[in-house]
N, CA, C and O atoms as a printed pandas DataFrame, in Angstrom:
     atom_number atom_name residue_name chain_id  residue_number  x_coord  y_coord  z_coord
0              1         N          MET        A               1   84.266   68.945  130.612
1              2        CA          MET        A               1   83.270   67.906  130.673
2              3         C          MET        A               1   81.908   68.544  130.899
3              4         O          MET        A               1   81.788   69.594  131.530
4              5         N          LYS        A               2   80.903   67.894  130.376
5              6        CA          LYS        A               2   79.516   68.289  130.598
6              7         C          LYS        A               2   78.794   67.100  131.218
7              8         O          LYS        A               2   79.119   65.949  130.930
8              9         N          ALA        A               3   77.817   67.382  132.068
9             10        CA          ALA        A               3   77.047   66.320  132.705
10            11         C          ALA        A               3   75.572   66.705  132.709
11            12         O          ALA        A               3   75.216   67.882  132.761
12            13         N          LYS        A               4   74.723   65.675  132.651
13            14        CA          LYS        A               4   73.272   65.865  132.707
14            15         C          LYS        A               4   72.719   64.901  133.738
15            16         O          LYS        A               4   73.025   63.709  133.701
16            17         N          TYR        A               5   71.914   65.400  134.650
17            18        CA          TYR        A               5   71.287   64.551  135.664
18            19         C          TYR        A               5   70.199   63.709  135.001
19            20         O          TYR        A               5   69.303   64.250  134.352
20            21         N          ILE        A               6   70.274   62.389  135.162
21            22        CA          ILE        A               6   69.303   61.495  134.532
22            23         C          ILE        A               6   68.461   60.734  135.556
23            24         O          ILE        A               6   67.611   59.926  135.183
24            25         N          GLY        A               7   68.691   60.985  136.820
25            26        CA          GLY        A               7   67.906   60.335  137.857
26            27         C          GLY        A               7   68.515   59.029  138.320
27            28         O          GLY        A               7   69.650   58.694  137.981
28            29         N          ASP        A               8   67.746   58.310  139.091
29            30        CA          ASP        A               8   68.193   57.051  139.686
30            31         C          ASP        A               8   67.907   55.902  138.722
31            32         O          ASP        A               8   66.746   55.576  138.478
32            33         N          PRO        A               9   68.956   55.284  138.170
33            34        CA          PRO        A               9   68.738   54.216  137.200
34            35         C          PRO        A               9   68.107   52.960  137.800
35            36         O          PRO        A               9   67.675   52.077  137.059
36            37         N          SER        A              10   68.048   52.869  139.129
37            38        CA          SER        A              10   67.420   51.694  139.734
38            39         C          SER        A              10   65.893   51.811  139.737
39            40         O          SER        A              10   65.195   50.835  140.010
40            41         N          GLN        A              11   65.377   53.010  139.432
41            42        CA          GLN        A              11   63.929   53.202  139.356
42            43         C          GLN        A              11   63.414   52.629  138.035
43            44         O          GLN        A              11   64.062   52.791  137.001
44            45         N          PRO        A              12   62.262   51.963  138.056
45            46        CA          PRO        A              12   61.702   51.439  136.811
46            47         C          PRO        A              12   61.456   52.561  135.806
47            48         O          PRO        A              12   61.060   53.665  136.181
48            49         N          LYS        A              13   61.691   52.272  134.537
49            50        CA          LYS        A              13   61.515   53.256  133.465
50            51         C          LYS        A              13   60.115   53.850  133.536
51            52         O          LYS        A              13   59.128   53.127  133.672
52            53         N          GLY        A              14   60.040   55.158  133.444
53            54        CA          GLY        A              14   58.760   55.845  133.479
54            55         C          GLY        A              14   58.321   56.253  134.872
55            56         O          GLY        A              14   57.351   56.999  135.008
56            57         N          THR        A              15   59.006   55.787  135.920
57            58        CA          THR        A              15   58.619   56.155  137.285
58            59         C          THR        A              15   59.603   57.131  137.908
59            60         O          THR        A              15   59.452   57.508  139.070
60            61         N          GLU        A              16   60.618   57.548  137.139
61            62        CA          GLU        A              16   61.609   58.464  137.670
62            63         C          GLU        A              16   60.947   59.793  138.037
63            64         O          GLU        A              16   60.028   60.252  137.358
64            65         N          ASN        A              17   61.422   60.392  139.108
65            66        CA          ASN        A              17   60.931   61.702  139.514
66            67         C          ASN        A              17   62.108   62.662  139.412
67            68         O          ASN        A              17   62.802   62.915  140.397
68            69         N          ILE        A              18   62.326   63.193  138.213
69            70        CA          ILE        A              18   63.452   64.092  137.983
70            71         C          ILE        A              18   62.965   65.524  138.177
71            72         O          ILE        A              18   62.089   65.987  137.445
72            73         N          PRO        A              19   63.530   66.230  139.163
73            74        CA          PRO        A              19   63.084   67.604  139.422
74            75         C          PRO        A              19   63.479   68.553  138.297
75            76         O          PRO        A              19   64.325   68.224  137.466
76            77         N          ASP        A              20   62.860   69.733  138.277
77            78        CA          ASP        A              20   63.210   70.752  137.283
78            79         C          ASP        A              20   64.654   71.190  137.443
79            80         O          ASP        A              20   65.330   71.496  136.460
80            81         N          GLU        A              21   65.128   71.221  138.688
81            82        CA          GLU        A              21   66.523   71.541  138.988
82            83         C          GLU        A              21   67.042   70.541  140.003
83            84         O          GLU        A              21   66.314   70.111  140.898
84            85         N          PHE        A              22   68.305   70.175  139.857
85            86        CA          PHE        A              22   68.945   69.259  140.792
86            87         C          PHE        A              22   70.317   69.820  141.114
87            88         O          PHE        A              22   71.069   70.180  140.208
88            89         N          GLU        A              23   70.653   69.899  142.405
89            90        CA          GLU        A              23   71.939   70.436  142.827
90            91         C          GLU        A              23   72.847   69.287  143.254
91            92         O          GLU        A              23   72.442   68.409  144.016
92            93         N          ALA        A              24   74.073   69.305  142.754
93            94        CA          ALA        A              24   75.079   68.321  143.163
94            95         C          ALA        A              24   76.439   68.994  143.174
95            96         O          ALA        A              24   76.851   69.601  142.186
96            97         N          TYR        A              25   77.134   68.880  144.304
97            98        CA          TYR        A              25   78.493   69.417  144.450
98            99         C          TYR        A              25   78.553   70.909  144.105
99           100         O          TYR        A              25   79.548   71.384  143.557
100          101         N          GLY        A              26   77.498   71.635  144.425
101          102        CA          GLY        A              26   77.481   73.066  144.183
102          103         C          GLY        A              26   77.070   73.480  142.784
103          104         O          GLY        A              26   77.038   74.673  142.483
104          105         N          LEU        A              27   76.757   72.530  141.928
105          106        CA          LEU        A              27   76.323   72.827  140.555
106          107         C          LEU        A              27   74.825   72.584  140.428
107          108         O          LEU        A              27   74.282   71.669  141.047
108          109         N          ILE        A              28   74.169   73.401  139.629
109          110        CA          ILE        A              28   72.729   73.233  139.387
110          111         C          ILE        A              28   72.543   72.605  138.005
111          112         O          ILE        A              28   73.092   73.084  137.013
112          113         N          PHE        A              29   71.762   71.529  137.958
113          114        CA          PHE        A              29   71.467   70.825  136.713
114          115         C          PHE        A              29   69.988   71.016  136.394
115          116         O          PHE        A              29   69.117   70.618  137.169
116          117         N          GLU        A              30   69.716   71.629  135.243
117          118        CA          GLU        A              30   68.335   71.791  134.801
118          119         C          GLU        A              30   67.907   70.510  134.099
119          120         O          GLU        A              30   68.701   69.870  133.409
120          121         N          ARG        A              31   66.640   70.145  134.283
121          122        CA          ARG        A              31   66.124   68.910  133.693
122          123         C          ARG        A              31   66.384   68.873  132.184
123          124         O          ARG        A              31   66.032   69.803  131.459
124          125         N          GLY        A              32   67.008   67.782  131.724
125          126        CA          GLY        A              32   67.223   67.553  130.299
126          127         C          GLY        A              32   68.368   68.323  129.674
127          128         O          GLY        A              32   68.597   68.203  128.471
128          129         N          LYS        A              33   69.098   69.114  130.458
129          130        CA          LYS        A              33   70.177   69.920  129.885
130          131         C          LYS        A              33   71.532   69.521  130.462
131          132         O          LYS        A              33   71.650   69.157  131.633
132          133         N          PHE        A              34   72.554   69.599  129.603
133          134        CA          PHE        A              34   73.916   69.358  130.053
134          135         C          PHE        A              34   74.441   70.627  130.723
135          136         O          PHE        A              34   74.127   71.739  130.300
136          137         N          THR        A              35   75.237   70.447  131.765
137          138        CA          THR        A              35   75.846   71.543  132.513
138          139         C          THR        A              35   77.357   71.391  132.457
139          140         O          THR        A              35   77.875   70.283  132.592
140          141         N          ASP        A              36   78.069   72.499  132.257
141          142        CA          ASP        A              36   79.527   72.457  132.284
142          143         C          ASP        A              36   79.994   72.105  133.690
143          144         O          ASP        A              36   79.518   72.666  134.677
144          145         N          VAL        A              37   80.936   71.163  133.764
145          146        CA          VAL        A              37   81.469   70.704  135.040
146          147         C          VAL        A              37   82.936   71.126  135.140
147          148         O          VAL        A              37   83.713   70.873  134.219
148          149         N          PRO        A              38   83.320   71.762  136.242
149          150        CA          PRO        A              38   84.718   72.154  136.415
150          151         C          PRO        A              38   85.625   70.921  136.486
151          152         O          PRO        A              38   85.213   69.860  136.954
152          153         N          ALA        A              39   86.852   71.078  136.020
153          154        CA          ALA        A              39   87.809   69.971  136.012
154          155         C          ALA        A              39   88.000   69.386  137.407
155          156         O          ALA        A              39   88.181   68.177  137.551
156          157         N          ASN        A              40   87.963   70.248  138.457
157          158        CA          ASN        A              40   88.188   69.737  139.809
158          159         C          ASN        A              40   87.023   68.885  140.331
159          160         O          ASN        A              40   87.146   68.267  141.389
160          161         N          LEU        A              41   85.902   68.841  139.612
161          162        CA          LEU        A              41   84.762   68.011  140.012
162          163         C          LEU        A              41   84.459   66.891  139.017
163          164         O          LEU        A              41   83.575   66.070  139.263
164          165         N          ALA        A              42   85.174   66.850  137.912
165          166        CA          ALA        A              42   84.865   65.896  136.841
166          167         C          ALA        A              42   84.827   64.450  137.333
167          168         O          ALA        A              42   83.959   63.686  136.911
168          169         N          ALA        A              43   85.739   64.063  138.207
169          170        CA          ALA        A              43   85.790   62.672  138.679
170          171         C          ALA        A              43   84.534   62.286  139.454
171          172         O          ALA        A              43   84.179   61.108  139.499
172          173         N          LYS        A              44   83.856   63.261  140.064
173          174        CA          LYS        A              44   82.642   62.965  140.826
174          175         C          LYS        A              44   81.471   62.589  139.909
175          176         O          LYS        A              44   80.541   61.902  140.333
176          177         N          PHE        A              45   81.522   63.035  138.671
177          178        CA          PHE        A              45   80.424   62.776  137.741
178          179         C          PHE        A              45   80.747   61.652  136.752
179          180         O          PHE        A              45   79.850   60.926  136.322
180          181         N          ASP        A              46   82.007   61.513  136.397
181          182        CA          ASP        A              46   82.422   60.488  135.449
182          183         C          ASP        A              46   82.176   59.115  136.072
183          184         O          ASP        A              46   82.768   58.784  137.100
184          185         N          GLY        A              47   81.321   58.330  135.465
185          186        CA          GLY        A              47   80.999   56.998  135.987
186          187         C          GLY        A              47   79.882   56.994  137.013
187          188         O          GLY        A              47   79.491   55.926  137.484
188          189         N          ASN        A              48   79.352   58.169  137.376
189          190        CA          ASN        A              48   78.243   58.249  138.323
190          191         C          ASN        A              48   76.967   57.834  137.593
191          192         O          ASN        A              48   76.613   58.430  136.576
192          193         N          SER        A              49   76.281   56.822  138.102
193          194        CA          SER        A              49   75.117   56.261  137.407
194          195         C          SER        A              49   73.937   57.233  137.304
195          196         O          SER        A              49   73.020   57.006  136.514
196          197         N          HIS        A              50   73.950   58.300  138.086
197          198        CA          HIS        A              50   72.854   59.257  138.055
198          199         C          HIS        A              50   73.074   60.375  137.038
199          200         O          HIS        A              50   72.224   61.251  136.876
200          201         N          PHE        A              51   74.235   60.338  136.347
201          202        CA          PHE        A              51   74.571   61.397  135.403
202          203         C          PHE        A              51   75.041   60.819  134.074
203          204         O          PHE        A              51   75.731   59.801  134.029
204          205         N          GLU        A              52   74.658   61.483  133.006
205          206        CA          GLU        A              52   75.191   61.200  131.679
206          207         C          GLU        A              52   76.278   62.247  131.449
207          208         O          GLU        A              52   76.064   63.431  131.710
208          209         N          THR        A              53   77.441   61.818  130.962
209          210        CA          THR        A              53   78.533   62.771  130.751
210          211         C          THR        A              53   78.997   62.741  129.308
211          212         O          THR        A              53   78.803   61.763  128.587
212          213         N          ARG        A              54   79.619   63.845  128.908
213          214        CA          ARG        A              54   80.241   63.914  127.593
214          215         C          ARG        A              54   81.392   64.911  127.682
215          216         O          ARG        A              54   81.433   65.770  128.563
216          217         N          GLU        A              55   82.304   64.770  126.764
217          218        CA          GLU        A              55   83.469   65.657  126.765
218          219         C          GLU        A              55   83.054   67.054  126.363
219          220         O          GLU        A              55   82.071   67.245  125.647
220          221         N          GLY        A              56   83.790   67.997  126.817
221          222        CA          GLY        A              56   83.543   69.393  126.500
222          223         C          GLY        A              56   84.477   70.242  127.328
223          224         O          GLY        A              56   85.180   69.732  128.201
224          225         N          LYS        A              57   84.488   71.505  127.065
225          226        CA          LYS        A              57   85.338   72.428  127.803
226          227         C          LYS        A              57   84.870   72.481  129.257
227          228         O          LYS        A              57   83.677   72.623  129.524
228          229         N          SER        A              58   85.802   72.369  130.186
229          230        CA          SER        A              58   85.467   72.410  131.604
230          231         C          SER        A              58   85.146   73.831  132.042
231          232         O          SER        A              58   85.714   74.801  131.542
232          233         N          ALA        A              59   84.242   73.924  132.968
233          234        CA          ALA        A              59   83.898   75.218  133.564
234          235         C          ALA        A              59   84.988   75.603  134.556
235          236         O          ALA        A              59   85.806   74.763  134.931
236          237         N          PRO        A              60   85.010   76.865  134.984
237          238        CA          PRO        A              60   85.987   77.267  136.004
238          239         C          PRO        A              60   85.786   76.464  137.292
239          240         O          PRO        A              60   84.684   75.999  137.586
240          241         N          ALA        A              61   86.856   76.314  138.038
241          242        CA          ALA        A              61   86.800   75.544  139.292
242          243         C          ALA        A              61   85.756   76.128  140.233
243          244         O          ALA        A              61   85.528   77.338  140.269
244          245         N          VAL        A              62   85.130   75.236  140.992
245          246        CA          VAL        A              62   84.118   75.637  141.963
246          247         C          VAL        A              62   84.684   75.416  143.351
247          248         O          VAL        A              62   85.184   74.335  143.664
248          249         N          GLU        A              63   84.604   76.436  144.176
249          250        CA          GLU        A              63   85.019   76.302  145.568
250          251         C          GLU        A              63   83.933   75.519  146.288
251          252         O          GLU        A              63   82.768   75.915  146.254
252          253         N          GLN        A              64   84.284   74.431  146.930
253          254        CA          GLN        A              64   83.292   73.548  147.518
254          255         C          GLN        A              64   82.829   73.932  148.916
255          256         O          GLN        A              64   81.727   73.556  149.316
256          257         N          ASP        A              65   83.623   74.658  149.657
257          258        CA          ASP        A              65   83.234   74.969  151.021
258          259         C          ASP        A              65   82.669   76.374  151.080
259          260         O          ASP        A              65   83.316   77.288  151.592
260          261         N          ASP        A              66   81.450   76.551  150.551
261          262        CA          ASP        A              66   80.838   77.869  150.538
262          263         C          ASP        A              66   79.887   78.063  151.720
263          264         O          ASP        A              66   79.209   79.085  151.818
264          265         N          GLY        A              67   79.844   77.081  152.607
265          266        CA          GLY        A              67   78.996   77.185  153.782
266          267         C          GLY        A              67   77.548   76.813  153.525
267          268         O          GLY        A              67   76.759   76.756  154.468
268          269         N          LYS        A              68   77.172   76.559  152.278
269          270        CA          LYS        A              68   75.800   76.191  151.957
270          271         C          LYS        A              68   75.616   74.693  152.133
271          272         O          LYS        A              68   76.505   73.903  151.815
272          273         N          GLU        A              69   74.487   74.325  152.629
273          274        CA          GLU        A              69   74.164   72.915  152.815
274          275         C          GLU        A              69   73.839   72.285  151.459
275          276         O          GLU        A              69   72.982   72.782  150.728
276          277         N          THR        A              70   74.523   71.198  151.131
277          278        CA          THR        A              70   74.234   70.503  149.881
278          279         C          THR        A              70   72.958   69.681  150.038
279          280         O          THR        A              70   72.518   69.428  151.160
280          281         N          LEU        A              71   72.366   69.266  148.930
281          282        CA          LEU        A              71   71.147   68.455  149.008
282          283         C          LEU        A              71   71.392   67.127  149.720
283          284         O          LEU        A              71   70.555   66.723  150.526
284          285         N          PRO        A              72   72.522   66.416  149.455
285          286        CA          PRO        A              72   72.758   65.193  150.226
286          287         C          PRO        A              72   72.869   65.459  151.730
287          288         O          PRO        A              72   72.396   64.658  152.537
288          289         N          ASP        A              73   73.495   66.587  152.109
289          290        CA          ASP        A              73   73.586   66.934  153.529
290          291         C          ASP        A              73   72.200   67.225  154.098
291          292         O          ASP        A              73   71.890   66.832  155.222
292          293         N          LEU        A              74   71.365   67.917  153.315
293          294        CA          LEU        A              74   69.990   68.188  153.744
294          295         C          LEU        A              74   69.250   66.872  153.971
295          296         O          LEU        A              74   68.579   66.701  154.989
296          297         N          ALA        A              75   69.371   65.953  153.031
297          298        CA          ALA        A              75   68.689   64.657  153.152
298          299         C          ALA        A              75   69.156   63.907  154.403
299          300         O          ALA        A              75   68.344   63.332  155.129
300          301         N          ASP        A              76   70.463   63.916  154.649
301          302        CA          ASP        A              76   70.995   63.253  155.844
302          303         C          ASP        A              76   70.462   63.905  157.113
303          304         O          ASP        A              76   70.091   63.215  158.062
304          305         N          ARG        A              77   70.423   65.243  157.128
305          306        CA          ARG        A              77   69.997   65.970  158.320
306          307         C          ARG        A              77   68.523   65.721  158.638
307          308         O          ARG        A              77   68.170   65.511  159.798
308          309         N          ILE        A              78   67.666   65.742  157.628
309          310        CA          ILE        A              78   66.229   65.602  157.922
310          311         C          ILE        A              78   65.790   64.145  158.073
311          312         O          ILE        A              78   64.655   63.881  158.472
312          313         N          ALA        A              79   66.668   63.210  157.762
313          314        CA          ALA        A              79   66.306   61.790  157.901
314          315         C          ALA        A              79   65.903   61.454  159.336
315          316         O          ALA        A              79   65.075   60.571  159.559
316          317         N          GLY        A              80   66.479   62.148  160.296
317          318        CA          GLY        A              80   66.160   61.876  161.693
318          319         C          GLY        A              80   65.074   62.772  162.266
319          320         O          GLY        A              80   64.672   62.590  163.415
320          321         N          VAL        A              81   64.592   63.731  161.494
321          322        CA          VAL        A              81   63.553   64.636  161.976
322          323         C          VAL        A              81   62.209   63.922  161.931
323          324         O          VAL        A              81   61.829   63.357  160.905
324          325         N          ARG        A              82   61.494   63.954  163.054
325          326        CA          ARG        A              82   60.209   63.267  163.125
326          327         C          ARG        A              82   59.040   64.247  163.272
327          328         O          ARG        A              82   57.883   63.827  163.253
328          329         N          ASP        A              83   59.321   65.531  163.418
329          330        CA          ASP        A              83   58.289   66.539  163.613
330          331         C          ASP        A              83   57.850   67.103  162.264
331          332         O          ASP        A              83   58.586   67.859  161.630
332          333         N          VAL        A              84   56.651   66.732  161.832
333          334        CA          VAL        A              84   56.135   67.148  160.529
334          335         C          VAL        A              84   55.986   68.666  160.447
335          336         O          VAL        A              84   56.287   69.259  159.411
336          337         N          GLU        A              85   55.531   69.295  161.515
337          338        CA          GLU        A              85   55.352   70.754  161.495
338          339         C          GLU        A              85   56.685   71.464  161.310
339          340         O          GLU        A              85   56.760   72.467  160.601
340          341         N          SER        A              86   57.719   70.963  161.930
341          342        CA          SER        A              86   59.057   71.531  161.764
342          343         C          SER        A              86   59.498   71.408  160.305
343          344         O          SER        A              86   60.062   72.344  159.738
344          345         N          LEU        A              87   59.238   70.251  159.706
345          346        CA          LEU        A              87   59.596   70.037  158.300
346          347         C          LEU        A              87   58.792   70.949  157.380
347          348         O          LEU        A              87   59.321   71.449  156.387
348          349         N          LYS        A              88   57.531   71.167  157.698
349          350        CA          LYS        A              88   56.704   72.054  156.872
350          351         C          LYS        A              88   57.236   73.483  156.936
351          352         O          LYS        A              88   57.209   74.199  155.935
352          353         N          GLY        A              89   57.715   73.899  158.100
353          354        CA          GLY        A              89   58.325   75.214  158.222
354          355         C          GLY        A              89   59.597   75.314  157.401
355          356         O          GLY        A              89   59.854   76.327  156.751
356          357         N          GLU        A              90   60.382   74.262  157.439
357          358        CA          GLU        A              90   61.616   74.239  156.652
358          359         C          GLU        A              90   61.301   74.235  155.155
359          360         O          GLU        A              90   62.020   74.844  154.363
360          361         N          LEU        A              91   60.229   73.550  154.774
361          362        CA          LEU        A              91   59.813   73.500  153.370
362          363         C          LEU        A              91   59.497   74.908  152.846
363          364         O          LEU        A              91   59.838   75.239  151.710
364          365         N          LYS        A              92   58.852   75.725  153.669
365          366        CA          LYS        A              92   58.504   77.090  153.262
366          367         C          LYS        A              92   59.747   77.934  152.991
367          368         O          LYS        A              92   59.725   78.805  152.122
368          369         N          SER        A              93   60.826   77.685  153.725
369          370        CA          SER        A              93   62.032   78.507  153.567
370          371         C          SER        A              93   63.014   77.943  152.542
371          372         O          SER        A              93   63.945   78.641  152.140
372          373         N          GLU        A              94   62.826   76.696  152.111
373          374        CA          GLU        A              94   63.743   76.075  151.138
374          375         C          GLU        A              94   63.494   76.664  149.755
375          376         O          GLU        A              94   62.363   76.671  149.272
376          377         N          LYS        A              95   64.549   77.154  149.126
377          378        CA          LYS        A              95   64.429   77.813  147.819
378          379         C          LYS        A              95   64.703   76.874  146.648
379          380         O          LYS        A              95   64.189   77.095  145.552
380          381         N          ARG        A              96   65.501   75.837  146.861
381          382        CA          ARG        A              96   65.874   74.937  145.761
382          383         C          ARG        A              96   64.776   73.900  145.536
383          384         O          ARG        A              96   64.255   73.325  146.491
384          385         N          SER        A              97   64.426   73.662  144.274
385          386        CA          SER        A              97   63.381   72.670  143.987
386          387         C          SER        A              97   63.805   71.280  144.456
387          388         O          SER        A              97   62.977   70.497  144.923
388          389         N          GLY        A              98   65.089   70.978  144.330
389          390        CA          GLY        A              98   65.579   69.674  144.804
390          391         C          GLY        A              98   65.440   69.540  146.305
391          392         O          GLY        A              98   65.116   68.464  146.808
392          393         N          GLY        A              99   65.684   70.633  147.030
393          394        CA          GLY        A              99   65.522   70.627  148.486
394          395         C          GLY        A              99   64.071   70.442  148.868
395          396         O          GLY        A              99   63.756   69.702  149.801
396          397         N          LYS        A             100   63.182   71.115  148.146
397          398        CA          LYS        A             100   61.744   70.974  148.403
398          399         C          LYS        A             100   61.312   69.519  148.194
399          400         O          LYS        A             100   60.532   68.976  148.976
400          401         N          THR        A             101   61.829   68.898  147.131
401          402        CA          THR        A             101   61.484   67.508  146.835
402          403         C          THR        A             101   61.910   66.584  147.977
403          404         O          THR        A             101   61.159   65.692  148.371
404          405         N          ILE        A             102   63.115   66.800  148.503
405          406        CA          ILE        A             102   63.627   65.978  149.600
406          407         C          ILE        A             102   62.759   66.141  150.844
407          408         O          ILE        A             102   62.393   65.157  151.487
408          409         N          ILE        A             103   62.434   67.386  151.177
409          410        CA          ILE        A             103   61.632   67.644  152.382
410          411         C          ILE        A             103   60.216   67.094  152.205
411          412         O          ILE        A             103   59.669   66.494  153.131
412          413         N          GLU        A             104   59.617   67.291  151.026
413          414        CA          GLU        A             104   58.269   66.770  150.769
414          415         C          GLU        A             104   58.241   65.250  150.891
415          416         O          GLU        A             104   57.286   64.689  151.429
416          417         N          ALA        A             105   59.281   64.577  150.396
417          418        CA          ALA        A             105   59.338   63.112  150.490
418          419         C          ALA        A             105   59.396   62.669  151.950
419          420         O          ALA        A             105   58.754   61.687  152.325
420          421         N          ARG        A             106   60.160   63.385  152.776
421          422        CA          ARG        A             106   60.254   63.034  154.204
422          423         C          ARG        A             106   58.917   63.259  154.891
423          424         O          ARG        A             106   58.519   62.458  155.737
424          425         N          ILE        A             107   58.218   64.329  154.546
425          426        CA          ILE        A             107   56.901   64.588  155.135
426          427         C          ILE        A             107   55.926   63.470  154.760
427          428         O          ILE        A             107   55.201   62.960  155.614
428          429         N          ARG        A             108   55.913   63.090  153.475
429          430        CA          ARG        A             108   55.028   61.992  153.030
430          431         C          ARG        A             108   55.357   60.707  153.785
431          432         O          ARG        A             108   54.464   59.961  154.185
432          433         N          GLU        A             109   56.646   60.463  153.971
433          434        CA          GLU        A             109   57.087   59.248  154.691
434          435         C          GLU        A             109   56.542   59.244  156.114
435          436         O          GLU        A             109   56.081   58.211  156.598
436          437         N          LEU        A             110   56.591   60.400  156.792
437          438        CA          LEU        A             110   56.107   60.482  158.164
438          439         C          LEU        A             110   54.595   60.445  158.261
439          440         O          LEU        A             110   54.042   59.933  159.233
440          441         N          GLU        A             111   53.927   60.988  157.255
441          442        CA          GLU        A             111   52.463   61.034  157.291
442          443         C          GLU        A             111   51.809   59.754  156.786
443          444         O          GLU        A             111   50.610   59.558  156.984
444          445         N          ALA        A             112   52.567   58.889  156.146
445          446        CA          ALA        A             112   52.007   57.640  155.612
446          447         C          ALA        A             112   51.602   56.732  156.770
447          448         O          ALA        A             112   52.295   56.655  157.784
448          449         N          PRO        A             113   50.475   56.046  156.605
449          450        CA          PRO        A             113   50.065   55.114  157.656
450          451         C          PRO        A             113   51.098   53.981  157.781
451          452         O          PRO        A             113   51.654   53.507  156.790
452          453         N          ALA        A             114   51.324   53.580  158.994
453          454        CA          ALA        A             114   52.295   52.505  159.245
454          455         C          ALA        A             114   51.767   51.187  158.696
455          456         O          ALA        A             114   50.600   50.844  158.886
456          457         N          ALA        A             115   52.647   50.448  158.010
457          458        CA          ALA        A             115   52.275   49.127  157.474
458          459         C          ALA        A             115   52.148   48.149  158.636
459          460         O          ALA        A             115   52.939   48.166  159.580
460          461         N          GLU        A             116   51.158   47.321  158.543
461          462        CA          GLU        A             116   50.941   46.355  159.638
462          463         C          GLU        A             116   51.360   44.982  159.233
463          464         O          GLU        A             116   51.250   44.045  160.023
């Protein structure tokens, strides 16, 4: 199977913010390109509204517990962080563009003026 990250379908057309690279389940998806998906992960992408899929030869199995923090785990972890300076430090050390996007969004959220 092959999959391509297409973003959040609930976003209005033309407002999607699709990063150059997106990481999911240990796989990296480049913007606009299909990526080979291992058979052991195919069910996670088949029917997932954020991915377009098509048949193709499966990639070798991916070991999921590599000790690396996934982007969803990163998003969950920083959701409770309220210290902007701490987030800016983490942003400097984050290597994945998807991770940078998540951290930048949290910083913008914290720096935005409170709605009255």
